[in-house]
Steps between C-alpha positions, in 0.01 A plus 500: 500500500779739590679403180196595290474830686864576421449417135189717485686788663782467249252501210323806637835674546605436142161610369518820700858557393400463136277802545792723596648665189784747454485757221836640388561879465477496118183290497131540548269211579155434361285294738215293356230338710333204338607621154390860547735796538487614861771757568855618422768456766811715521847384598543341840329224696155397371268237638253315283247230574640167387295312239263799475736762375800498274764762427636615159821700519569770236849638437480881492857557379582619151500210259656440159336352191750386239333529161656232275645596158263512207523579129340831406456647150576871488323756286759461223460119500814409693476211745663582834528303824364696797482421870433709809482501878195626689519614863181510705380509858174384659277778624190292585559140615130419469478595132827333400378177664138487387488704176766314303586131502874535424624854501849411376374325187236767438754782531744319271246450223371854535852641476583288193184610318543871564873485432428344163251778423732782606804376310286414196398866469864613476766464233821321587703817550225652715466188714876492564510865604167520684553265793392756758183576304413130472573446871276789602209402274517132597513584870192722465306232310590224747429721800153583371424138410622350828333756724194273541738223610618705798852563372701799388758477222792711622725482194567309178844447347573367152787255527580486131374572149708277277469518118605213268870443430496646149320811617746537787795477262342758269446731797862458603615593150269799502631614837859459381426704187336766713800515733736524201290781357509688829875449523547641151280797582693568819831469316382735224374742761839488669679576172256781436556656841878460456488674161282777640733557793803495270339749261398722790858487630641594161247780462586628846872490414442685170288756681771558759767534230279744309439698818875508565571619144226756528638624830850516351385698196289731713795557730737569209247726328438683824874546546544626144205733540648637820841540326344680205301718734814577698697588183210705368471693825879552512504631142218741563641616827837569322316702232709379200538725194469398140878513472537228765233289339672533163830389648340197665336418170836510327639262761212266434568519124859415563398182682266412215779552249722259692261212417555231232198602291568624139206737508410758761151643516466838662168610643300774332570738788878479433487803261379727777763372735772536237381860447550557869846352469578742208385791708723388779796484258438856377466618856826337593675659197372845598635455850834354394582758218529810727717305739740409216514870382595613845772242524639613153523865610687400806 
């Protein structure tokens, strides 16, 4: 009798212990009573009625859905292999448990379908350069579609968009040609800038030489002008007579006559000057004759 009592106590203990549940910090627990949803339990110690109630634990952490690769035809009829990764988190454990049978499979198929539609509306070049646009649009579509499932799509990342081998090789050749073209343009631009700088340097040097020559000529001309002005002022201040001018003219003619030329051209005004010289000769004769008479008498 005592043995049966001990066995019964042990059975009751294990039954009671089976009703004690622990919910982890990142979980929430759905408690059903006889197949009907009863309540949601937070993290910590939770007690349920054995055989009457059962607990379904839901992970509330951010989850990852790996969308497998699939062949997609782009707008310009190029077949590319595309795969993506979808990140989501559960916002309502009740909806994610009762509104969808298998959220992972449903999200995968939904992502594949919409990814095929988005890439199919783009040309190959656009699809390769519009990853952020595709990510944003796909995240918005999945977030709206999975809202009734009690989840929120946080972000979507395209893992790869891979064209066929022949298309990839053609793209590589195109990129190489484009890089070569840019290199040639940069080299030509460098030569152009070098030629421009060289021409500007030469022009600056010529300008400086011209300025130096101009300054030299201006300085010489200014000096000559000052010399002429000085001589002119000295002549006028000395008040020269025609006799002096005639003598200076004769000295100038003497220098001209000393040249190697076979012909000598006298200016038109020489006749007047020569007349002055004749007058001077007569004047000198008049002055010299009386002096000779006086010397003869003596």
